[in-house]
All heavy atoms as an XYZ file, in Angstrom:
902
protein
N      35.507     33.494     16.679
C      35.265     32.495     15.686
C      35.161     33.116     14.302
O      34.483     34.148     14.179
C      33.935     31.788     16.025
C      34.083     30.585     16.848
S      32.699     29.504     16.553
C      32.005     29.415     18.169
N      35.690     32.447     13.406
C      35.589     32.940     12.002
C      34.496     32.225     11.265
O      33.947     31.193     11.713
C      36.939     32.726     11.293
O      37.126     31.314     11.139
C      38.098     33.330     12.025
N      34.149     32.732     10.139
C      33.112     32.175      9.332
C      33.498     30.767      8.871
O      32.718     29.868      8.801
C      32.849     33.075      8.112
C      31.774     32.597      7.126
C      30.434     32.516      7.870
C      31.652     33.535      5.986
N      34.818     30.536      8.586
C      35.303     29.241      8.171
C      35.073     28.189      9.299
O      34.627     27.096      9.010
C      36.796     29.334      7.839
C      37.438     28.007      7.351
C      36.760     27.548      6.087
C      38.909     28.216      7.123
N      35.324     28.542     10.536
C      35.134     27.617     11.641
C      33.628     27.260     11.785
O      33.308     26.102     12.019
C      35.673     28.229     12.933
C      37.170     28.357     12.967
C      37.651     29.146     14.119
O      36.903     30.053     14.637
O      38.782     28.914     14.604
N      32.782     28.241     11.653
C      31.340     27.989     11.746
C      30.929     27.055     10.634
O      30.129     26.117     10.851
C      30.580     29.315     11.755
C      30.879     30.107     13.031
C      29.062     29.078     11.608
C      30.294     31.496     13.021
N      31.404     27.289      9.421
C      31.037     26.433      8.293
C      31.536     24.969      8.509
O      30.820     24.073      8.153
C      31.646     26.994      6.988
C      31.176     28.381      6.621
S      29.655     28.402      5.730
C      30.136     27.663      4.205
N      32.703     24.827      9.106
C      33.224     23.490      9.358
C      32.331     22.755     10.368
O      32.001     21.573     10.210
C      34.701     23.557      9.820
C      35.575     23.951      8.667
C      35.145     22.219     10.365
C      37.025     24.260      9.012
N      31.953     23.460     11.440
C      31.103     22.887     12.465
C      29.766     22.517     11.842
O      29.224     21.419     12.113
C      30.920     23.855     13.646
C      29.829     23.376     14.559
C      32.223     24.006     14.420
N      29.196     23.343     11.018
C      27.917     23.057     10.389
C      28.044     21.851      9.467
O      27.141     20.981      9.369
C      27.370     24.250      9.625
C      26.852     25.392     10.509
C      26.430     26.586      9.635
C      25.667     24.936     11.365
N      29.134     21.744      8.777
C      29.353     20.599      7.858
C      29.457     19.287      8.627
O      28.891     18.262      8.259
C      30.596     20.815      7.017
N      30.129     19.367      9.778
C      30.273     18.180     10.622
C      28.899     17.771     11.168
O      28.532     16.582     11.187
C      31.278     18.397     11.771
C      32.676     18.517     11.177
C      31.198     17.300     12.794
C      33.750     19.002     12.172
N      28.093     18.739     11.632
C      26.746     18.462     12.112
C      25.870     17.861     11.026
O      25.106     16.918     11.290
C      26.096     19.720     12.701
C      26.614     20.204     14.021
C      26.007     21.543     14.378
C      26.340     19.170     15.100
N      25.940     18.378      9.859
C      25.200     17.862      8.720
C      25.553     16.420      8.402
O      24.716     15.584      8.119
C      25.348     18.753      7.514
N      26.846     16.143      8.438
C      27.321     14.774      8.145
C      26.845     13.807      9.235
O      26.330     12.733      8.906
C      28.875     14.808      8.123
C      29.522     13.464      7.777
C      29.130     13.046      6.369
C      31.012     13.588      7.953
N      26.946     14.189     10.524
C      26.488     13.315     11.590
C      24.968     13.108     11.472
O      24.492     11.955     11.606
C      26.887     13.930     12.958
C      26.160     13.195     14.082
C      28.386     13.870     13.132
N      24.231     14.146     11.229
C      22.775     14.006     11.106
C      22.427     13.119      9.920
O      21.472     12.324      9.980
C      22.134     15.389     10.963
C      22.242     16.239     12.236
S      21.505     15.498     13.663
C      19.778     15.718     13.305
N      23.106     13.281      8.823
C      22.858     12.477      7.636
C      23.134     10.994      7.859
O      22.426     10.123      7.382
N      24.134     10.701      8.685
C      24.480      9.297      8.925
C      23.610      8.665      9.986
O      23.323      7.476      9.948
C      25.958      9.186      9.327
C      26.956      9.532      8.253
C      28.373      9.528      8.780
C      26.842      8.541      7.082
N      23.146      9.463     10.918
C      22.364      8.891     12.014
C      20.846      8.969     11.781
O      20.124      8.033     12.015
C      22.680      9.604     13.343
C      24.129      9.452     13.864
C      24.305     10.310     15.116
C      24.425      8.015     14.095
N      20.393     10.096     11.278
C      18.963     10.349     11.161
C      18.456      9.849      9.777
O      17.350      9.267      9.697
C      18.637     11.817     11.354
C      17.177     12.099     11.161
C      19.074     12.260     12.784
N      19.203     10.030      8.732
C      18.784      9.685      7.385
C      18.267      8.274      7.250
O      17.183      8.042      6.736
N      19.057      7.224      7.640
C      18.587      5.842      7.522
C      17.307      5.568      8.277
O      16.421      4.833      7.798
C      19.729      5.009      8.058
C      20.954      5.876      7.923
C      20.445      7.281      8.085
N      17.140      6.172      9.419
C      15.937      5.955     10.240
C      14.714      6.564      9.512
O      13.662      5.979      9.492
C      16.099      6.563     11.636
C      14.993      6.259     12.580
C      14.969      4.768     12.902
C      13.948      4.477     13.965
N      13.762      3.071     14.175
N      14.886      7.735      8.934
C      13.797      8.382      8.209
C      13.413      7.538      7.002
O      12.195      7.352      6.734
C      14.152      9.813      7.823
C      13.180     10.391      6.821
C      14.312     10.697      9.029
N      14.371      7.016      6.263
C      14.094      6.207      5.129
C      13.379      4.906      5.513
O      12.485      4.423      4.814
C      15.371      5.854      4.380
C      16.000      7.098      3.683
S      14.886      8.041      2.681
C      14.697      6.925      1.302
N      13.772      4.323      6.664
C      13.124      3.099      7.156
C      11.662      3.372      7.514
O      10.765      2.606      7.208
C      13.867      2.629      8.398
C      13.329      1.370      9.047
C      14.088      0.991     10.273
O      15.314      1.079     10.279
O      13.423      0.631     11.276
N      11.407      4.511      8.147
C      10.051      4.888      8.488
C       9.233      5.167      7.237
O       8.044      4.834      7.189
C      10.063      6.125      9.395
C      10.608      5.811     10.798
S      10.814      7.280     11.813
C       9.154      7.758     12.051
N       9.838      5.732      6.213
C       9.145      6.013      4.964
C       8.701      4.681      4.275
O       7.580      4.550      3.821
C      10.008      6.823      4.032
C       9.352      7.174      2.696
C       8.285      8.038      2.661
C       9.853      6.640      1.542
C       7.717      8.383      1.475
C       9.263      6.966      0.336
C       8.198      7.823      0.298
N       9.605      3.687      4.272
C       9.290      2.391      3.705
C       8.167      1.724      4.482
O       7.276      1.082      3.911
C      10.519      1.504      3.661
N       8.231      1.804      5.793
C       7.199      1.217      6.662
C       5.837      1.878      6.414
O       4.803      1.228      6.418
C       7.606      1.360      8.096
O       6.554      0.992      8.977
N       5.849      3.190      6.165
C       4.569      3.858      5.952
C       3.931      3.402      4.613
O       2.716      3.369      4.517
C       4.750      5.375      5.922
O       5.475      5.806      4.771
N       4.742      3.065      3.604
C       4.189      2.562      2.361
C       3.485      1.226      2.597
O       2.392      0.970      2.061
C       5.295      2.365      1.287
C       5.729      3.657      0.663
C       6.721      3.374     -0.475
C       6.938      4.607     -1.261
N       7.712      4.371     -2.480
N       4.063      0.364      3.383
C       3.456     -0.943      3.746
C       2.123     -0.689      4.446
O       1.122     -1.313      4.116
C       4.341     -1.754      4.657
C       5.538     -2.367      3.958
O       5.567     -2.368      2.704
O       6.480     -2.809      4.647
N       2.099      0.185      5.402
C       0.884      0.423      6.192
C      -0.188      1.072      5.343
O      -1.350      0.745      5.458
C       1.219      1.321      7.402
C       2.071      0.612      8.436
C       2.445      1.523      9.586
C       3.350      0.805     10.576
N       3.836      1.730     11.601
N       0.162      1.999      4.482
C      -0.752      2.658      3.616
C      -1.409      1.675      2.660
O      -2.636      1.669      2.454
C      -0.114      3.792      2.823
O       0.468      4.729      3.756
C      -1.096      4.518      1.910
N      -0.626      0.806      2.073
C      -1.144     -0.198      1.144
C      -2.073     -1.174      1.899
O      -3.112     -1.536      1.389
C      -0.026     -0.930      0.423
O       0.753      0.030     -0.341
C      -0.540     -2.010     -0.485
N      -1.654     -1.622      3.089
C      -2.482     -2.551      3.878
C      -3.831     -1.902      4.204
O      -4.876     -2.598      4.107
C      -1.780     -2.937      5.123
N      -3.879     -0.643      4.544
C      -5.130      0.036      4.815
C      -5.991      0.115      3.557
O      -7.215     -0.097      3.607
C      -4.888      1.420      5.379
C      -4.439      1.436      6.807
S      -4.495      3.069      7.577
C      -3.362      3.983      6.600
N      -5.383      0.397      2.435
C      -6.130      0.454      1.181
C      -6.718     -0.877      0.803
O      -7.877     -0.943      0.366
C      -5.182      0.941      0.064
C      -5.897      1.312     -1.199
C      -4.900      1.960     -2.138
C      -5.591      2.643     -3.301
N      -4.621      3.310     -4.169
N      -5.991     -1.938      1.005
C      -6.486     -3.261      0.718
C      -7.674     -3.621      1.633
O      -8.665     -4.198      1.166
C      -5.408     -4.317      0.874
C      -4.205     -4.203     -0.061
C      -3.161     -5.296      0.226
C      -4.622     -4.286     -1.532
N      -7.554     -3.262      2.878
C      -8.676     -3.502      3.848
C      -9.913     -2.717      3.443
O     -11.016     -3.196      3.584
C      -8.267     -3.157      5.254
C      -7.081     -3.945      5.789
C      -7.454     -5.289      6.259
C      -6.207     -5.933      6.902
N      -6.232     -7.321      6.986
N      -9.672     -1.479      2.965
C     -10.838     -0.652      2.532
C     -11.542     -1.290      1.340
O     -12.745     -1.290      1.267
C     -10.388      0.760      2.227
C     -10.113      1.590      3.420
S      -9.612      3.289      3.029
C     -11.060      3.909      2.136
N     -10.763     -1.810      0.395
C     -11.373     -2.504     -0.746
C     -12.205     -3.704     -0.292
O     -13.321     -3.918     -0.692
C     -10.305     -2.992     -1.764
C      -9.975     -2.003     -2.858
C      -8.744     -1.453     -2.942
C     -10.951     -1.645     -3.772
C      -8.416     -0.537     -3.976
C     -10.627     -0.760     -4.832
C      -9.371     -0.205     -4.868
N     -11.593     -4.513      0.590
C     -12.200     -5.762      0.991
C     -13.390     -5.579      1.984
O     -14.351     -6.290      1.912
C     -11.161     -6.719      1.588
N     -13.239     -4.673      2.907
C     -14.233     -4.562      3.994
C     -15.147     -3.375      3.917
O     -16.085     -3.253      4.700
C     -13.522     -4.583      5.330
C     -12.738     -5.843      5.576
C     -11.364     -5.801      5.692
C     -13.364     -7.054      5.607
C     -10.613     -6.936      5.870
C     -12.622     -8.249      5.761
C     -11.263     -8.160      5.923
O     -10.549     -9.301      6.086
N     -14.887     -2.463      2.987
C     -15.778     -1.317      2.802
C     -16.366     -1.299      1.412
O     -17.590     -1.263      1.238
C     -15.025      0.002      3.064
C     -15.834      1.217      2.858
C     -15.011      2.504      3.024
O     -13.966      2.483      3.707
N     -15.434      3.598      2.449
N     -15.518     -1.259      0.371
C     -16.006     -1.101     -0.994
C     -16.747     -2.342     -1.481
O     -17.800     -2.242     -2.085
C     -14.818     -0.775     -1.930
N     -16.164     -3.545     -1.267
C     -16.821     -4.726     -1.774
C     -18.199     -4.972     -1.118
O     -19.161     -5.285     -1.811
C     -15.920     -5.975     -1.607
C     -16.594     -7.233     -2.050
C     -16.871     -7.478     -3.410
C     -17.033     -8.183     -1.101
C     -17.540     -8.646     -3.807
C     -17.709     -9.327     -1.513
C     -17.946     -9.540     -2.861
O     -18.606    -10.687     -3.236
N     -18.335     -4.872      0.193
C     -19.658     -5.069      0.790
C     -20.675     -4.045      0.258
O     -21.835     -4.389      0.015
C     -19.429     -4.903      2.285
C     -18.049     -5.282      2.484
C     -17.319     -4.783      1.269
N     -20.248     -2.792      0.056
C     -21.160     -1.786     -0.472
C     -21.528     -2.151     -1.918
O     -22.699     -2.031     -2.328
C     -20.530     -0.408     -0.427
O     -20.280     -0.038      0.869
N     -20.563     -2.547     -2.714
C     -20.829     -2.988     -4.102
C     -21.792     -4.180     -4.111
O     -22.742     -4.227     -4.878
C     -19.517     -3.338     -4.801
C     -19.748     -3.861     -6.178
C     -19.773     -3.119     -7.334
C     -19.988     -5.198     -6.558
N     -20.051     -3.921     -8.394
C     -20.160     -5.237     -7.965
C     -20.056     -6.412     -5.859
C     -20.442     -6.424     -8.666
C     -20.281     -7.578     -6.566
C     -20.478     -7.575     -7.944
N     -21.548     -5.131     -3.257
C     -22.349     -6.366     -3.152
C     -23.792     -6.033     -2.798
O     -24.737     -6.659     -3.370
C     -21.731     -7.313     -2.126
O     -22.453     -8.486     -2.058
N     -23.985     -5.064     -1.927
C     -25.354     -4.637     -1.543
C     -26.029     -3.993     -2.776
O     -27.247     -4.165     -2.991
C     -25.293     -3.684     -0.381
O     -24.674     -4.328      0.721
C     -26.681     -3.271      0.039
N     -25.287     -3.220     -3.550
C     -25.832     -2.513     -4.724
C     -26.046     -3.453     -5.910
O     -26.781     -3.102     -6.787
C     -24.900     -1.366     -5.139
O     -24.780     -0.425     -4.111
N     -25.356     -4.571     -5.929
C     -25.487     -5.497     -7.045
C     -25.754     -6.932     -6.501
O     -24.912     -7.843     -6.626
C     -24.172     -5.548     -7.849
C     -23.801     -4.225     -8.432
N     -23.097     -3.295     -7.732
C     -24.033     -3.691     -9.645
C     -22.917     -2.247     -8.471
N     -23.477     -2.437     -9.663
N     -26.945     -7.169     -5.961
C     -27.232     -8.468     -5.377
C     -27.290     -9.609     -6.390
O     -27.164    -10.787     -6.028
C     -28.598     -8.283     -4.690
C     -29.217     -7.105     -5.370
C     -28.052     -6.261     -5.818
N     -27.428     -9.272     -7.659
C     -27.510    -10.295     -8.708
C     -26.134    -10.852     -9.113
O     -26.075    -11.862     -9.741
C     -28.251     -9.769     -9.951
C     -27.475     -8.721    -10.767
C     -27.462     -7.307    -10.163
O     -28.113     -7.072     -9.123
O     -26.774     -6.453    -10.760
N     -25.060    -10.180     -8.697
C     -23.706    -10.597     -9.064
C     -22.959    -11.047     -7.820
O     -23.146    -10.537     -6.750
C     -22.958     -9.471     -9.708
C     -23.499     -9.006    -11.002
C     -22.614     -7.855    -11.565
C     -23.107     -7.309    -12.845
N     -22.239     -6.208    -13.315
N     -22.073    -12.056     -8.019
C     -21.214    -12.498     -6.920
C     -19.918    -11.675     -6.807
O     -19.452    -11.412     -5.708
C     -20.858    -14.001     -7.070
C     -22.027    -14.889     -6.839
O     -22.971    -14.519     -6.065
O     -22.064    -16.003     -7.401
N     -19.408    -11.375     -8.000
C     -18.099    -10.640     -8.044
C     -18.150     -9.524     -9.064
O     -18.782     -9.635    -10.077
C     -16.986    -11.614     -8.470
S     -16.743    -12.936     -7.300
N     -17.432     -8.452     -8.768
C     -17.315     -7.418     -9.813
C     -16.421     -7.928    -10.927
O     -15.534     -8.782    -10.710
C     -16.650     -6.236     -9.058
C     -16.094     -6.818     -7.850
C     -16.826     -8.041     -7.515
N     -16.650     -7.432    -12.146
C     -15.834     -7.847    -13.242
C     -14.420     -7.343    -13.172
O     -13.463     -8.002    -13.550
C     -16.494     -7.464    -14.579
C     -17.780     -8.252    -14.844
C     -18.419     -7.865    -16.173
O     -17.663     -7.482    -17.118
O     -19.639     -7.964    -16.260
N     -14.300     -6.122    -12.714
C     -12.952     -5.493    -12.504
C     -12.929     -4.769    -11.192
O     -14.008     -4.462    -10.623
C     -12.634     -4.466    -13.618
O     -13.519     -3.403    -13.531
C     -12.695     -5.121    -15.008
N     -11.773     -4.500    -10.686
C     -11.636     -3.792     -9.439
C     -12.117     -2.347     -9.558
O     -12.497     -1.715     -8.588
C     -10.178     -3.901     -8.909
C     -10.167     -3.524     -7.438
C      -9.232     -3.059     -9.723
C      -8.882     -3.882     -6.735
N     -12.116     -1.859    -10.796
C     -12.590     -0.466    -11.050
C     -14.052     -0.292    -10.680
O     -14.477      0.824    -10.375
C     -12.345     -0.094    -12.514
N     -14.853     -1.357    -10.689
C     -16.263     -1.278    -10.277
C     -16.424     -0.886     -8.823
O     -17.483     -0.438     -8.399
C     -16.960     -2.573    -10.560
C     -17.213     -2.847    -11.999
C     -18.043     -4.153    -12.221
O     -19.042     -4.315    -11.493
O     -17.652     -4.938    -13.064
N     -15.355     -1.073     -8.048
C     -15.436     -0.772     -6.596
C     -15.078      0.714     -6.315
O     -15.307      1.189     -5.232
C     -14.461     -1.686     -5.816
C     -14.754     -3.149     -5.941
C     -13.693     -3.973     -5.171
C     -16.114     -3.515     -5.421
N     -14.515      1.416     -7.309
C     -14.088      2.769     -7.074
C     -15.218      3.753     -6.616
O     -14.958      4.602     -5.778
C     -13.400      3.348     -8.291
C     -11.970      2.951     -8.401
O     -11.376      2.494     -7.412
N     -11.364      3.115     -9.549
N     -16.457      3.600     -7.114
C     -17.474      4.518     -6.602
C     -17.741      4.375     -5.100
O     -18.274      5.255     -4.450
C     -18.735      4.140     -7.387
C     -18.197      3.501     -8.621
C     -16.928      2.840     -8.245
N     -17.333      3.243     -4.547
C     -17.536      3.020     -3.108
C     -16.298      3.327     -2.277
O     -16.293      3.102     -1.056
C     -17.943      1.546     -2.874
C     -19.120      1.140     -3.685
C     -18.988      0.480     -4.913
C     -20.380      1.537     -3.280
C     -20.094      0.150     -5.679
C     -21.492      1.210     -4.053
C     -21.364      0.508     -5.243
N     -15.266      3.874     -2.930
C     -14.038      4.296     -2.229
C     -13.954      5.800     -2.372
O     -14.550      6.380     -3.240
C     -12.789      3.641     -2.879
C     -12.756      2.181     -2.859
S     -12.012      1.503     -1.397
C     -10.289      1.962     -1.617
N     -13.159      6.431     -1.529
C     -12.913      7.840     -1.649
C     -11.649      8.059     -2.503
O     -11.011      9.110     -2.384
C     -12.708      8.484     -0.266
C     -14.006      8.532      0.514
O     -15.060      8.559     -0.080
N     -13.896      8.496      1.820
N     -11.327      7.117     -3.361
C     -10.086      7.127     -4.080
C     -10.282      6.524     -5.426
O     -10.857      5.429     -5.519
C      -9.021      6.407     -3.235
C      -7.620      6.591     -3.749
O      -7.410      7.090     -4.832
N      -6.651      6.291     -2.930
N      -9.777      7.084     -6.469
C      -9.867      6.515     -7.808
C      -8.605      5.733     -8.172
O      -8.567      5.102     -9.214
C     -10.044      7.623     -8.834
C     -11.418      8.348     -8.739
C     -12.586      7.422     -9.173
O     -12.398      6.662    -10.139
O     -13.606      7.482     -8.539
N      -7.600      5.759     -7.335
C      -6.326      5.105     -7.606
C      -6.440      3.625     -7.280
O      -6.780      3.231     -6.180
C      -5.221      5.757     -6.727
C      -3.855      5.200     -7.033
O      -3.658      4.703     -8.159
O      -2.968      5.328     -6.149
N      -6.134      2.783     -8.252
C      -6.192      1.328     -8.100
C      -4.794      0.724     -8.006
O      -4.620     -0.469     -8.225
C      -6.964      0.713     -9.261
C      -8.450      1.139     -9.294
S      -9.338      0.475    -10.683
C      -8.554      1.394    -11.999
N      -3.801      1.543     -7.629
C      -2.417      1.062     -7.508
C      -2.013      1.063     -6.039
O      -2.569      1.816     -5.225
C      -1.472      1.947     -8.280
C      -1.725      1.867     -9.766
O      -2.170      0.868    -10.287
N      -1.410      2.960    -10.468
N      -1.053      0.254     -5.711
C      -0.506      0.277     -4.372
C       0.469      1.408     -4.195
O       0.605      2.232     -5.082
C       0.121     -1.086     -3.993
C       1.262     -1.511     -4.914
O       1.794     -0.617     -5.670
O       1.653     -2.675     -4.949
N       1.123      1.500     -3.079
C       2.052      2.619     -2.782
C       3.276      2.633     -3.698
O       3.957      3.612     -3.798
C       2.503      2.607     -1.372
O       1.404      2.763     -0.478
N       3.583      1.516     -4.330
C       4.733      1.406     -5.231
C       4.353      1.576     -6.683
O       5.197      1.406     -7.567
C       5.445      0.056     -4.977
C       5.878     -0.067     -3.587
C       7.005      0.400     -3.000
C       5.147     -0.713     -2.529
N       7.055      0.100     -1.682
C       5.919     -0.598     -1.336
C       3.921     -1.389     -2.439
C       5.493     -1.113     -0.122
C       3.532     -1.892     -1.212
C       4.320     -1.751     -0.110
N       3.052      1.838     -6.979
C       2.617      2.059     -8.349
C       2.181      0.858     -9.106
O       1.885      0.909    -10.294
N       2.170     -0.296     -8.412
C       1.752     -1.558     -9.089
C       0.246     -1.733     -8.939
O      -0.284     -1.455     -7.861
C       2.481     -2.744     -8.405
O       3.876     -2.493     -8.430
C       2.159     -4.051     -9.104
N      -0.445     -2.130     -9.987
C      -1.903     -2.328     -9.865
C      -2.279     -3.369     -8.809
O      -1.635     -4.396     -8.670
C      -2.325     -2.805    -11.229
C      -1.249     -2.355    -12.152
C       0.017     -2.369    -11.352
N      -3.322     -3.070     -8.076
C      -3.880     -4.006     -7.083
C      -4.654     -5.047     -7.796
O      -5.421     -4.764     -8.727
C      -4.732     -3.225     -6.040
C      -3.799     -2.271     -5.210
C      -5.492     -4.219     -5.129
C      -4.594     -1.394     -4.291
N      -4.509     -6.307     -7.403
C      -5.166     -7.435     -8.041
C      -6.362     -7.895     -7.197
O      -6.244     -8.015     -5.977
C      -4.202     -8.605     -8.214
O      -3.037     -8.125     -8.872
C      -4.803     -9.680     -9.034
N      -7.469     -8.229     -7.829
C      -8.639     -8.693     -7.121
C      -8.733    -10.195     -7.322
O      -8.496    -10.758     -8.409
C      -9.861     -8.026     -7.737
C     -11.191     -8.534     -7.227
S     -12.607     -7.721     -7.985
C     -12.535     -8.357     -9.653
N      -9.085    -10.955     -6.219
C      -9.389    -12.349     -6.333
C     -10.836    -12.546     -5.785
O     -11.123    -12.006     -4.728
C      -8.370    -13.215     -5.509
C      -7.005    -13.209     -6.183
C      -8.227    -12.742     -4.082
N     -11.609    -13.216     -6.542
C     -13.039    -13.326     -6.169
C     -13.586    -14.660     -6.612
O     -13.149    -15.245     -7.602
C     -13.804    -12.186     -6.772
S     -15.486    -12.023     -6.154
N     -14.524    -15.166     -5.836
C     -15.173    -16.435     -6.201
C     -14.212    -17.609     -6.087
O     -13.539    -17.749     -5.087
N     -14.156    -18.412     -7.108
C     -13.319    -19.623     -7.097
C     -11.842    -19.312     -7.053
O     -11.048    -20.132     -6.572
C     -13.654    -20.494     -8.336
N     -11.447    -18.154     -7.555
C      -9.997    -17.828     -7.555
C      -9.532    -17.305     -6.221
O      -8.322    -17.143     -6.017
C      -9.695    -16.762     -8.645
O     -10.298    -15.525     -8.307
N     -10.432    -17.026     -5.283
C     -10.020    -16.477     -3.966
C      -9.550    -17.652     -3.048
O     -10.167    -18.697     -3.036
C     -11.191    -15.755     -3.339
N      -8.538    -17.432     -2.316
C      -8.096    -18.442     -1.349
C      -9.124    -18.585     -0.236
O      -9.914    -17.649      0.000
C      -6.770    -17.925     -0.805
C      -6.728    -16.478     -1.184
C      -7.647    -16.265     -2.308
N      -9.175    -19.724      0.463
C     -10.170    -19.911      1.514
C     -10.123    -18.816      2.606
O     -11.159    -18.451      3.109
C      -9.820    -21.269      2.111
C      -8.990    -21.933      1.061
C      -8.331    -20.917      0.269
N      -8.966    -18.313      2.901
C      -8.854    -17.287      3.975
C      -9.519    -15.992      3.584
O      -9.855    -15.159      4.416
C      -7.392    -17.041      4.311
N      -9.706    -15.766      2.291
C     -10.306    -14.527      1.787
C     -11.834    -14.518      1.908
O     -12.440    -13.467      1.750
C      -9.883    -14.259      0.328
N     -12.433    -15.683      2.155
C     -13.902    -15.792      2.305
C     -14.621    -15.262      1.079
O     -15.615    -14.515      1.215
C     -14.364    -15.079      3.568
C     -13.707    -15.578      4.825
N     -13.951    -16.863      5.299
C     -12.822    -15.022      5.629
C     -13.223    -17.051      6.402
N     -12.512    -15.968      6.617
N     -14.195    -15.595     -0.117
C     -14.876    -15.225     -1.309
C     -14.393    -13.996     -2.049
O     -14.644    -13.834     -3.242
N     -13.715    -13.109     -1.376
C     -13.247    -11.883     -2.025
C     -12.000    -11.408     -1.307
O     -11.920    -11.382     -0.098
C     -14.295    -10.767     -1.988
C     -13.817     -9.489     -2.656
C     -13.882     -9.368     -4.015
C     -13.253     -8.474     -1.908
C     -13.413     -8.190     -4.653
C     -12.771     -7.328     -2.508
C     -12.858     -7.164     -3.876
N     -11.048    -10.930     -2.068
C      -9.826    -10.372     -1.544
C      -9.094     -9.539     -2.565
O      -9.381     -9.599     -3.778
N      -8.161     -8.709     -2.100
C      -7.305     -7.939     -2.936
C      -5.870     -8.155     -2.552
O      -5.580     -8.333     -1.387
C      -7.705     -6.414     -2.941
C      -8.942     -6.186     -3.774
C      -7.885     -5.891     -1.570
N      -4.987     -8.082     -3.547
C      -3.570     -8.390     -3.326
C      -2.692     -7.332     -3.921
O      -2.961     -6.877     -5.047
C      -3.198     -9.763     -3.929
C      -1.741    -10.130     -3.677
C      -4.096    -10.860     -3.429
N      -1.657     -6.952     -3.207
C      -0.620     -6.027     -3.725
C       0.649     -6.851     -3.925
O       0.997     -7.687     -3.080
C      -0.375     -4.894     -2.732
O       0.861     -4.273     -2.990
N       1.362     -6.594     -4.968
C       2.632     -7.316     -5.255
C       3.771     -6.900     -4.313
O       4.787     -7.580     -4.212
C       3.069     -7.106     -6.703
N       3.614     -5.809     -3.593
C       4.604     -5.390     -2.638
C       5.745     -4.592     -3.237
O       5.712     -4.256     -4.458
N       6.773     -4.325     -2.480
C       7.857     -3.463     -2.932
C       8.647     -3.993     -4.124
O       9.243     -3.240     -4.847
C       8.751     -3.292     -1.737
C       8.128     -4.021     -0.581
C       6.907     -4.668     -1.073
N       8.692     -5.342     -4.239
C       9.483     -5.898     -5.378
C       8.697     -5.940     -6.711
O       9.232     -6.341     -7.702
C      10.003     -7.261     -5.037
C       8.912     -8.324     -4.912
O       7.718     -7.984     -5.022
O       9.303     -9.494     -4.723
N       7.405     -5.570     -6.690
C       6.557     -5.527     -7.869
C       6.341     -6.895     -8.521
O       5.885     -6.972     -9.640
C       7.113     -4.579     -8.952
C       7.412     -3.200     -8.449
N       6.377     -2.263     -8.250
C       8.544     -2.548     -8.086
C       6.920     -1.150     -7.790
N       8.219     -1.301     -7.697
N       6.634     -7.977     -7.797
C       6.477     -9.333     -8.298
C       5.404    -10.071     -7.504
O       5.577    -10.258     -6.327
C       7.784    -10.078     -8.243
C       8.870     -9.516     -9.116
C      10.190    -10.249     -8.947
C      11.297     -9.558     -9.689
N      12.579    -10.138     -9.363
N       4.291    -10.493     -8.126
C       3.274    -11.252     -7.411
C       3.759    -12.641     -7.027
O       4.596    -13.203     -7.695
C       2.130    -11.299     -8.380
C       2.685    -11.002     -9.713
C       3.946    -10.208     -9.527
N       3.258    -13.125     -5.896
C       3.576    -14.453     -5.449
C       4.836    -14.566     -4.632
O       5.352    -15.675     -4.443
N       5.375    -13.430     -4.164
C       6.571    -13.497     -3.347
C       6.254    -13.223     -1.908
O       5.109    -12.878     -1.559
C       7.612    -12.438     -3.861
O       7.027    -11.137     -3.829
C       8.100    -12.774     -5.269
N       7.221    -13.335     -1.039
C       7.024    -13.223      0.405
C       6.616    -11.826      0.834
O       6.017    -11.662      1.909
C       8.286    -13.608      1.150
N       6.905    -10.782      0.054
C       6.595     -9.445      0.489
C       5.217     -8.965      0.006
O       4.823     -7.806      0.233
C       7.669     -8.457      0.032
C       7.651     -8.272     -1.491
O       7.097     -9.103     -2.176
O       8.217     -7.260     -1.955
N       4.421     -9.850     -0.595
C       3.070     -9.471     -1.010
C       2.176     -9.105      0.165
O       2.321     -9.680      1.222
C       2.416    -10.637     -1.792
C       3.050    -10.889     -3.123
O       3.992    -10.165     -3.472
O       2.613    -11.817     -3.814
N       1.300     -8.152     -0.063
C       0.317     -7.772      0.967
C      -1.066     -8.176      0.465
O      -1.326     -8.110     -0.716
C       0.356     -6.252      1.180
C       1.707     -5.680      1.611
C       1.656     -4.152      1.579
C       1.991     -6.134      3.053
N      -1.900     -8.621      1.373
C      -3.236     -9.043      0.963
C      -4.269     -8.636      2.021
O      -3.918     -8.322      3.142
C      -3.331    -10.551      0.677
C      -2.654    -11.393      1.743
N      -3.255    -11.685      2.929
C      -1.446    -11.966      1.753
C      -2.478    -12.426      3.647
N      -1.373    -12.629      2.964
N      -5.541     -8.700      1.697
C      -6.562     -8.231      2.570
C      -7.025     -9.233      3.636
O      -7.746     -8.901      4.527
C      -7.794     -7.752      1.748
O      -8.290     -8.826      0.995
N      -6.605    -10.429      3.476
C      -7.100    -11.478      4.434
C      -6.029    -11.861      5.415
O      -4.934    -11.582      5.346
C      -7.599    -12.744      3.693
C      -6.591    -13.362      2.820
C      -5.712    -14.333      3.148
C      -6.374    -13.049      1.454
N      -4.952    -14.671      2.103
C      -5.284    -13.889      0.984
C      -6.897    -12.175      0.525
C      -4.809    -13.864     -0.293
C      -6.401    -12.165     -0.774
C      -5.374    -12.996     -1.162
């Protein structure tokens, strides 16, 4: 075998791997962004907000979502796509949120669309 033949075989293997494995890896990467954001939203709603509420019994809702950061292990208030997470609390919260919730605009960065993620 010559070096040229080995290079051709390696090029063919790289092409096949790129066509078969590449799309699956990208699909898994996109799925992981959804799961990571969903976990972050649940942490805001079920860990940070109850802790904040216990520390501030005189208030019903935090003024900004940044008030919940001391109760999280994370200072980042954006979802996996870099869009700020939105807080809904009190009268602005939907009934399913039970008074408090957080919403991510999702991969399209547009709130109110079908790909939005929420804590409830």
